[in-house]
C-alpha positions, 0 to 999 in steps of 0.5 A: 372965189370958189363956187361952192362952199367947203361946207356944202361940199362936206354935206354932199360927202356925207350925204352920198357916203350915207346913201352908198352905205345904205345901198352898198348891196346894189352899188357893187361897182358904183358904190363909195369906192368908186365915188371917193377915187373918182373925187380924189382924182378929179380934184387932182386933175382939176387943180393941174388944169386950172379949172373950179376944183370945188365945182368939180369936187361936187360934180364927182361925188354926185356923178353917178347917183343915177345908179341909185335911181335905176340900173343900168341907167345914164346920168340924166336919170339921176338929175332929180335926185342930184339937184335935190342933194345939192339944194339941200346942201345949200349949193345955189340953183345956178351952180347946181345947174352948172354941176348937172351940166359938167356930169352930162358933158364928162359922160363917157358915151357922148363926151367929145374934144371941146368939153369944159375944163371942168368936165374934162378933169372929172372925165379923166378921173372916171376914165382912169377907174375904168382903165385901171389893170385891176378893174376887168379882173376884180370889178368888171364882174361887179358891174354885170352884177349891179346892172344886170347886163351880160358879159357880152353886152358889157364888152360891146359897151366898153368898145363901142364907147371907149375905143373911137376916143382912144384912137382919136387921141382924147380918151384922157384930156390931161397930158400927164394923165395920158403919158401915164396911164395910156398903156393901161388903157390900151391894154384894158381896150384891147383885152375888151376887144379880144373878149368881143371876138371870143363871144363869137366863137361857139366853143367859148359861148358853150364854156361860159354857158357850162360855167354859169 
């Protein structure tokens, strides 16, 4: 039996979608396009690894509500909002706490090899969004605008948080995801490493200053 009812899932979906619409001007990267992509992929990975797909779906829906609270923030910054949404949806307190824990476990900055299967499913979906070939071209500028950070800060963040996990073999937890998407991830991280290196060139720095 699922830990989260279908009625609660639909309520959370409707509420998060409404909030994303209301805050669309602010959530250029972490808006409904991101949430719905991560939700769909996370459910797919959860069904494949045998974890609680309903819990993973709810976790995916609320995993980035911290960006509704404060720009350039961490999952913990959205905890009160996240738990409030789950409470109003009728999710039992113990299950809501588990959802919150899965969101924290899946955070790229701190995740490790031993996270739960539910967190693995959520992590793989969120990581895939980061590794999509279109993300650095189309969506990275939106991330910069949404979070008020520089290209240098974003490049160092991506390389610092992701390269080690890639090199140590758990960038993706799902074997099929790793086989399918690791080439994209490798190319993406190589691009961001090149960006880090290029920003140390004074001529590149002058170029970026000239174009704003």
